[in-house]
C-alpha positions as CSV (number, residue, x, y, z in Angstrom):
1,M,-11.4,-15.3,13.3
2,K,-8.8,-15.8,10.6
3,H,-5.6,-14.5,12.1
4,I,-5.8,-16.2,15.5
5,Q,-3.6,-18.4,14.8
6,S,-1.2,-16.4,13.0
7,I,-0.9,-14.1,16.1
8,I,-0.2,-17.2,18.1
9,I,3.1,-18.0,16.3
10,F,4.7,-14.5,15.8
11,V,4.0,-13.6,19.4
12,F,5.3,-16.9,20.6
13,G,8.3,-16.1,18.0
14,L,9.0,-12.4,20.0
15,L,8.4,-14.6,23.1
16,I,10.9,-17.4,21.8
17,T,13.4,-14.5,20.6
18,S,13.6,-12.3,24.1
19,C,13.6,-14.9,26.4
20,T,16.1,-16.8,25.2
21,N,19.0,-14.3,24.0
22,D,20.4,-15.0,27.8
23,F,20.9,-18.7,27.9
24,Q,21.6,-18.9,24.5
25,A,24.2,-17.0,24.4
26,I,25.5,-19.3,26.9
27,N,25.3,-22.7,25.3
28,D,26.0,-21.8,21.5
29,N,29.6,-21.9,19.6
30,P,30.1,-18.3,18.8
31,N,32.2,-19.0,15.8
32,A,29.2,-21.1,14.4
33,P,27.0,-19.4,12.2
34,Q,22.9,-20.5,13.7
35,E,20.4,-22.1,11.9
36,V,17.6,-20.4,10.9
37,S,15.2,-21.6,9.5
38,P,12.9,-20.5,6.4
39,E,9.8,-19.2,8.6
40,F,11.4,-16.6,10.8
41,L,12.3,-14.4,7.8
42,L,9.4,-15.0,6.6
43,T,7.5,-13.4,9.8
44,N,9.9,-10.8,9.6
45,V,9.1,-9.7,6.1
46,L,5.5,-9.3,6.6
47,A,5.7,-7.8,9.8
48,A,8.0,-5.3,8.5
49,E,6.8,-4.6,5.5
50,S,3.0,-4.5,6.4
51,N,4.0,-1.9,9.0
52,E,5.9,-0.2,7.4
53,H,3.5,0.0,4.5
54,T,0.9,1.0,6.1
55,Y,2.3,3.8,8.9
56,N,4.9,5.4,7.4
57,Q,3.9,4.5,3.7
58,G,0.2,4.8,4.0
59,L,-0.4,7.5,7.0
60,M,2.4,9.4,7.3
61,L,3.2,10.4,3.2
62,N,0.4,8.9,1.0
63,N,-2.2,10.0,2.7
64,Y,-1.3,13.6,2.2
65,L,-0.1,13.1,-1.0
66,V,-4.1,11.9,-1.9
67,Q,-5.3,14.9,0.5
68,F,-7.3,12.5,2.7
69,N,-5.2,14.2,5.9
70,A,-4.1,17.4,5.7
71,D,-0.9,19.3,7.7
72,V,-0.4,22.2,9.9
73,E,3.5,22.1,8.7
74,F,4.9,18.7,10.4
75,E,4.6,16.9,7.3
76,R,6.2,19.2,4.7
77,I,5.5,16.4,2.1
78,D,1.8,18.3,2.5
79,R,3.6,21.0,0.6
80,Y,5.1,18.2,-2.4
81,E,8.8,18.6,-0.3
82,L,9.4,14.9,-1.6
83,G,12.4,14.1,-0.6
84,S,14.2,10.5,-1.8
85,N,12.8,8.3,0.9
86,S,15.3,6.9,1.0
87,G,14.4,4.6,4.2
88,Y,11.6,2.5,2.1
89,W,14.2,1.6,-0.7
90,S,17.0,0.2,1.9
91,L,14.3,-1.7,3.9
92,I,12.6,-2.8,0.5
93,Y,15.7,-4.3,-1.0
94,S,17.0,-5.2,2.4
95,L,13.8,-7.3,2.8
96,L,14.7,-9.0,-0.8
97,A,17.9,-9.6,0.8
98,D,15.8,-11.7,3.0
99,L,13.8,-14.0,0.8
100,E,17.1,-14.3,-1.5
101,A,18.5,-16.1,1.5
102,M,15.6,-18.2,2.5
103,K,16.7,-20.1,-0.1
104,S,19.4,-21.2,1.8
105,L,17.7,-22.5,4.7
106,P,17.2,-25.9,5.7
107,G,13.3,-26.6,5.6
108,Y,13.0,-24.6,2.4
109,N,10.9,-26.1,-0.1
110,E,8.5,-25.0,-3.6
111,A,5.8,-23.5,-1.1
112,Y,7.9,-21.1,0.6
113,D,9.7,-20.5,-2.8
114,G,5.8,-19.4,-4.4
115,V,5.5,-17.0,-1.2
116,A,8.6,-15.5,-1.6
117,E,8.5,-15.3,-5.3
118,I,4.9,-13.2,-4.6
119,L,6.2,-11.0,-2.1
120,R,9.0,-10.4,-4.7
121,G,7.3,-9.6,-7.1
122,Y,5.0,-7.1,-4.8
123,L,7.9,-5.6,-2.9
124,F,9.3,-4.6,-7.0
125,S,6.6,-3.3,-7.6
126,Q,6.5,-1.0,-5.3
127,L,10.1,0.1,-5.9
128,T,9.4,0.9,-9.4
129,D,6.6,2.8,-8.2
130,L,7.9,5.0,-6.3
131,W,11.4,5.7,-8.1
132,G,10.7,4.5,-11.9
133,D,14.0,3.1,-13.2
134,V,15.7,0.4,-10.5
135,P,17.7,-2.5,-10.3
136,Y,16.3,-5.5,-10.7
137,S,17.6,-7.8,-12.8
138,E,21.0,-7.9,-11.0
139,A,20.0,-6.5,-7.8
140,L,20.2,-9.7,-6.1
141,M,22.9,-11.1,-7.0
142,F,25.6,-11.3,-4.3
143,N,26.9,-14.8,-4.9
144,E,28.5,-12.8,-8.2
145,L,29.4,-9.7,-6.0
146,N,27.8,-7.5,-8.4
147,F,27.4,-4.7,-5.8
148,T,26.6,-2.0,-8.5
149,P,23.5,-3.5,-10.1
150,A,22.2,-1.9,-13.8
151,Y,18.5,0.0,-13.8
152,D,16.2,-2.0,-15.3
153,T,13.2,0.2,-17.0
154,Q,10.1,-0.1,-16.0
155,E,8.3,-1.2,-18.6
156,Q,10.5,-4.5,-18.4
157,I,10.1,-4.6,-15.0
158,Y,6.4,-5.3,-15.2
159,T,6.2,-6.9,-18.9
160,D,9.5,-9.0,-19.8
161,P,8.1,-12.3,-20.4
162,E,10.4,-15.1,-18.4
163,N,11.5,-11.9,-15.6
164,G,8.8,-9.3,-15.6
165,I,6.3,-9.0,-12.4
166,L,3.6,-10.4,-13.6
167,A,4.9,-13.7,-15.4
168,R,7.1,-14.6,-12.3
169,L,3.7,-13.6,-10.2
170,E,1.6,-15.7,-13.2
171,A,4.5,-18.8,-12.5
172,A,4.6,-18.8,-8.7
173,V,0.9,-19.4,-8.9
174,V,1.4,-22.1,-11.3
175,Q,3.7,-23.5,-8.2
176,L,1.5,-22.9,-5.6
177,Q,-1.5,-24.6,-7.0
178,N,0.9,-27.9,-8.0
179,T,2.7,-28.2,-4.8
180,T,2.5,-30.9,-1.7
181,E,5.2,-28.8,0.3
182,S,3.6,-26.2,3.3
183,I,5.4,-22.8,5.1
184,Q,5.3,-21.9,8.3
185,G,5.6,-18.6,9.6
186,D,2.9,-16.5,7.8
187,I,1.1,-14.4,10.0
188,M,-0.6,-12.6,6.9
189,F,-2.5,-15.9,5.5
190,D,-2.0,-18.5,8.1
191,N,0.1,-20.6,6.3
192,D,-2.8,-21.1,3.5
193,L,-2.0,-21.2,0.4
194,T,-5.0,-21.1,-1.8
195,Q,-4.6,-17.4,-0.6
196,W,-1.4,-16.7,-1.6
197,I,-2.6,-17.8,-4.8
198,R,-5.7,-15.2,-4.8
199,F,-3.8,-12.8,-3.7
200,A,-1.2,-13.3,-6.6
201,N,-3.9,-13.3,-8.4
202,S,-5.6,-10.6,-7.4
203,L,-2.3,-8.4,-7.9
204,Q,-1.6,-9.3,-11.4
205,V,-5.3,-7.6,-12.3
206,R,-3.8,-4.1,-10.0
207,Y,-0.3,-4.4,-12.5
208,Y,-2.9,-5.2,-15.1
209,L,-4.6,-1.8,-14.8
210,R,-1.3,-0.2,-13.2
211,I,-0.4,-0.6,-17.0
212,S,-3.2,-1.0,-19.1
213,K,-2.3,2.5,-20.4
214,R,0.7,0.6,-22.3
215,I,-0.7,-2.7,-23.2
216,T,-3.9,-3.7,-25.7
217,D,-4.3,-7.0,-25.2
218,F,-6.1,-7.4,-21.4
219,S,-7.2,-11.5,-22.2
220,K,-5.3,-12.3,-19.1
221,L,-7.0,-10.0,-17.4
222,Q,-9.9,-11.7,-18.3
223,E,-8.8,-15.2,-17.1
224,L,-8.2,-13.7,-14.0
225,A,-11.8,-12.0,-13.9
226,E,-13.2,-15.0,-14.6
227,G,-10.9,-17.3,-12.9
228,G,-12.5,-18.0,-9.3
229,M,-9.2,-17.4,-8.0
230,L,-8.9,-13.8,-7.2
231,M,-9.7,-12.8,-3.4
232,Q,-13.1,-13.6,-3.0
233,S,-14.2,-11.6,-0.1
234,N,-13.0,-9.9,3.1
235,T,-11.7,-13.1,4.6
236,D,-9.1,-13.0,2.0
237,N,-7.5,-9.6,2.6
238,A,-3.1,-9.3,2.5
239,T,-3.5,-7.8,6.1
240,V,-1.6,-8.3,9.4
241,P,-3.8,-7.5,12.9
242,Y,-1.8,-5.3,14.8
243,L,-1.6,-6.3,18.7
244,S,-3.0,-5.0,21.7
245,A,0.4,-5.4,23.2
246,A,3.2,-3.4,22.4
247,P,5.9,-4.0,20.7
248,N,2.9,-4.7,17.6
249,Q,0.4,-2.1,18.3
250,F,-0.3,0.2,15.9
251,P,1.9,2.6,15.9
252,L,0.0,5.9,15.9
253,F,-1.4,4.6,19.3
254,S,2.3,5.6,21.1
255,A,3.2,8.2,18.8
256,S,3.8,12.1,20.2
257,T,0.6,14.7,20.4
258,G,2.4,16.7,17.7
259,I,2.2,13.3,15.5
260,Y,-1.8,12.9,16.0
261,Q,-2.8,16.6,16.3
262,G,-0.8,17.5,12.7
263,L,-3.4,14.3,11.3
264,K,-5.9,17.2,10.0
265,M,-9.4,16.0,8.3
266,S,-8.4,17.1,4.6
267,Q,-10.5,19.6,2.7
268,T,-10.8,17.3,-0.1
269,V,-12.2,14.3,2.2
270,E,-14.4,16.3,4.1
271,Q,-16.1,17.7,0.7
272,I,-17.0,13.9,-1.5
273,L,-17.8,12.4,2.2
274,K,-20.5,15.0,2.8
275,E,-21.7,14.9,-1.2
276,W,-21.9,11.2,-0.5
277,D,-23.8,11.8,3.0
278,D,-21.2,8.5,3.1
279,P,-21.3,7.3,7.0
280,R,-17.9,6.2,6.7
281,I,-16.3,9.7,7.3
282,G,-16.6,9.0,11.0
283,V,-14.7,5.8,10.4
284,F,-12.1,8.2,9.7
285,F,-12.3,11.0,11.4
286,N,-13.8,12.6,14.5
287,P,-16.0,15.7,15.2
288,T,-14.1,18.7,15.6
289,Q,-13.5,19.4,19.7
290,E,-14.9,22.9,19.2
291,S,-18.3,21.2,17.8
292,L,-18.2,18.4,20.5
293,L,-18.0,21.5,23.2
294,T,-21.2,23.3,21.8
295,G,-22.7,19.8,21.6
296,T,-23.6,19.7,18.0
297,Q,-20.7,17.0,16.3
298,E,-19.5,18.4,13.1
299,F,-16.9,16.9,10.5
300,K,-14.5,19.9,9.2
301,G,-11.4,19.3,7.0
302,M,-9.3,21.8,6.2
303,P,-7.2,23.0,2.2
304,N,-3.7,20.7,1.8
305,G,0.0,22.5,1.7
306,L,-0.5,25.6,4.0
307,S,2.0,27.0,5.8
308,T,1.9,27.9,9.5
309,Q,1.2,31.6,8.4
310,T,-1.2,30.7,5.7
311,I,-3.7,29.0,8.2
312,G,-3.6,32.2,9.9
313,E,-4.2,34.3,8.1
314,L,-7.5,31.8,6.9
315,G,-8.6,32.0,10.6
316,I,-8.9,28.3,10.4
317,V,-9.1,26.8,14.3
318,L,-7.3,24.0,14.7
319,N,-9.5,22.8,17.5
320,D,-12.6,23.6,14.6
321,V,-10.6,20.7,12.2
322,S,-11.3,17.2,12.5
323,N,-8.1,14.8,13.6
324,M,-8.1,10.5,12.9
325,A,-10.8,8.5,14.2
326,D,-10.4,7.3,17.7
327,R,-9.4,3.6,16.4
328,F,-6.3,5.6,15.1
329,R,-5.2,6.5,18.3
330,L,-6.7,5.6,20.9
331,V,-7.1,1.2,20.5
332,P,-3.6,-0.3,19.5
333,D,-5.2,-2.8,17.5
334,G,-8.2,-1.0,16.0
335,V,-6.7,-1.5,12.8
336,D,-4.7,-3.7,10.6
337,A,-1.2,-3.2,8.3
338,Q,-2.4,-3.6,5.0
339,L,-0.8,-5.4,1.8
340,M,-4.0,-5.4,-0.3
341,L,-8.3,-5.3,0.6
342,Y,-11.1,-7.1,-1.2
343,S,-12.7,-3.8,-2.0
344,E,-9.7,-2.8,-4.4
345,V,-10.4,-6.2,-6.5
346,Q,-13.5,-5.3,-7.0
347,F,-12.9,-1.3,-7.8
348,A,-10.4,-2.6,-10.2
349,L,-12.7,-5.5,-12.1
350,A,-15.2,-2.6,-12.6
351,E,-12.8,0.0,-13.6
352,A,-11.8,-3.0,-17.0
353,V,-15.1,-3.5,-17.4
354,E,-16.3,0.4,-17.5
355,R,-13.3,0.8,-20.2
356,G,-14.2,-2.1,-21.8
357,Y,-11.3,-3.8,-21.1
358,I,-12.7,-7.1,-20.0
359,T,-16.6,-8.2,-20.4
360,G,-19.0,-8.5,-17.3
361,D,-21.0,-5.7,-14.7
362,A,-19.3,-3.2,-13.9
363,Q,-22.3,-2.4,-11.4
364,I,-21.8,-5.4,-9.4
365,Y,-18.5,-5.2,-9.2
366,Y,-18.4,-1.7,-8.0
367,Q,-21.1,-2.5,-5.3
368,T,-19.6,-5.3,-4.2
369,G,-16.2,-3.5,-3.9
370,I,-18.3,-0.3,-1.9
371,E,-19.5,-3.1,0.4
372,A,-17.2,-5.6,1.2
373,H,-15.0,-1.8,2.2
374,F,-18.0,-0.7,4.5
375,E,-17.9,-4.2,5.7
376,Y,-14.2,-4.0,6.6
377,Y,-14.7,-1.3,9.2
378,G,-18.0,-2.0,10.4
379,T,-20.1,-0.2,8.9
380,A,-23.0,-0.5,7.9
381,V,-24.4,0.7,4.3
382,P,-27.1,3.3,4.3
383,V,-30.6,1.3,2.2
384,D,-30.3,4.3,-0.6
385,Y,-26.9,4.5,-0.8
386,F,-26.5,2.9,-4.2
387,S,-29.9,5.4,-5.4
388,R,-28.3,8.4,-4.7
389,E,-27.0,10.3,-7.5
390,G,-23.2,11.3,-6.3
391,I,-23.2,7.1,-6.1
392,A,-25.9,4.9,-8.8
393,L,-23.6,4.2,-12.0
394,N,-26.0,5.7,-14.1
395,G,-24.4,8.4,-16.5
396,G,-21.7,8.0,-19.3
397,T,-18.9,5.6,-19.0
398,D,-16.0,9.2,-17.9
399,E,-18.9,9.9,-15.1
400,N,-19.2,6.3,-13.9
401,L,-15.3,6.3,-14.0
402,E,-15.1,9.3,-11.8
403,K,-17.6,7.1,-9.4
404,I,-15.9,4.0,-9.6
405,L,-12.3,5.7,-9.0
406,T,-13.4,8.3,-6.2
407,Q,-14.0,5.2,-3.9
408,K,-11.5,3.3,-4.9
409,W,-9.7,6.0,-3.8
410,L,-11.3,6.0,-0.3
411,S,-11.0,2.7,0.0
412,L,-7.4,2.9,-0.4
413,F,-7.0,5.0,2.8
414,M,-4.0,4.8,4.4
415,V,-2.7,1.3,1.9
416,G,0.7,2.8,1.2
417,H,0.9,4.5,-2.1
418,E,-1.2,2.7,-4.0
419,A,-3.7,5.6,-3.8
420,W,-1.4,7.9,-5.4
421,F,-0.4,5.3,-8.1
422,N,-4.3,5.4,-9.2
423,I,-4.3,9.3,-9.2
424,R,-1.2,9.6,-11.1
425,R,-2.6,7.3,-14.0
426,T,-6.0,8.3,-13.8
427,G,-6.0,12.0,-12.0
428,I,-9.3,10.9,-10.4
429,P,-10.3,13.0,-8.3
430,A,-8.7,16.1,-9.6
431,L,-6.5,17.3,-6.6
432,T,-5.6,20.9,-6.6
433,P,-2.0,21.6,-5.0
434,G,-2.1,23.6,-2.1
435,P,-1.3,27.3,-2.2
436,D,2.0,26.9,-0.6
437,N,3.5,24.0,-2.1
438,F,7.2,23.2,-3.6
439,N,6.7,22.2,-6.5
440,N,5.1,24.9,-8.6
441,D,1.5,24.2,-8.5
442,Q,2.3,20.4,-9.8
443,Y,0.9,17.4,-9.0
444,P,4.7,14.8,-8.4
445,S,5.1,12.0,-9.8
446,R,7.6,9.9,-7.8
447,Y,10.7,10.4,-5.4
448,L,13.8,11.3,-5.4
449,Y,16.6,8.3,-5.5
450,P,18.5,7.8,-2.7
451,E,22.0,10.2,-2.3
452,S,23.4,7.2,-1.3
453,E,22.6,5.6,-4.9
454,Q,24.7,8.4,-6.4
455,A,28.1,7.4,-4.5
456,V,28.0,3.7,-4.5
457,N,26.3,3.1,-8.5
458,K,26.7,6.1,-9.8
459,A,27.3,5.0,-13.4
460,N,24.4,2.8,-13.3
461,Y,22.5,6.0,-11.3
462,D,23.4,8.6,-13.9
463,A,22.4,6.2,-16.6
464,A,18.9,5.6,-15.1
465,V,18.8,9.2,-14.4
466,S,19.5,10.5,-18.4
467,R,17.2,7.8,-19.8
468,I,14.2,9.1,-16.9
469,G,14.5,12.3,-17.7
470,G,16.5,13.3,-14.5
471,D,16.2,12.5,-11.2
472,K,13.2,15.1,-10.2
473,I,9.9,14.4,-8.4
474,N,7.8,15.1,-11.7
475,V,9.0,13.1,-13.7
476,K,6.4,10.9,-15.1
477,G,7.1,6.7,-15.0
478,W,6.3,4.5,-18.2
479,W,3.1,3.6,-17.5
480,E,1.7,7.0,-16.6
481,M,2.2,8.6,-20.1
């Protein structure tokens, strides 16, 4: 299996850490700095980000925003009370600081540097796509004692020809292609630099689609599609496996019953999957408790954005609404922590062809993406699936795009906020805000800046807020307009 070696490395690292705390304290000079290898910081960045991205950002936030799940009012984000999401802001910048700190450690080499550059681009994309303009070019200037960095525009962050995310990802690929060095501590790709190259190229595909409303030259995207160095199958997925033993289990396994019971099936995903007669409904959700008691299994969702009062007024019986499937609750390692799946890349290429950005066969990309997602979750594709009216790409461009992007939406279940970013960009699937939302029936576009920015970086915060049009959740980013 792909991840066996990485799991061993990860667990062994944890055991070394926990078992040696006491006797190391006896032998270490408390006045001398301890030497850390870059592999341990790399492991930490991958473990912390993949878990946060999947569980807190994906399942507990994004899944409500994109109507995979609906809530019984424990999670007010389902009613568009977004707030600042400041914990993720702080975590990302701390992980970026770890990547920067790696540069000064013994054993750091150009292979670590290329991998760190890819992760850096990925993390900064999270920041700008969630908040808009953010500290970027000055964000990590600790040596210059710059603790009040300016905010770069989202356009600069993505497209600056030397320092932008896309340019630096491309440079990182070249660096890894030409290095003879190696890395350790990689719990995602088992220290395989070729997979890191595929990941970096696939991220570029993601980001070219992200900013596609704002660019006209798609030659780089065409090169990536034809270059043979994108993710090739599910073996290239950017995932970190959860483990069967604590503390590296999927967090919902040990979460409170209230949290689990709050994660109801959305009426939106119910309607779409039943329209497709799609067996993946059982991948993500259980039949309702009421239906199990009657002996006739049935999946049911509930509308998003309801208050407790409205739930009562509508006569919704919560035991007759589906909860998350057992793989998410009863199995500690039933799912992976996910940064990017192969299926997403295929859907992105299908969209790019359908829109005329690149040449290729949209049908092949689309079908491959669906097959890859079924395979990833261990489910067989129905024999007649691709001939079904709701699935087949046999209409005009608008109809085909709706099918491609709705399949892509489903494939992004729990993959951070990626489904939210795509809905903000494309409007597909079209979502209706819940009746008890706190946002005047508007679909939100960003989180608020953390309050700490107003306190410690006020001048730059004020400049950014003025430039983007206010620190409000409905302000659209550069690539959305």
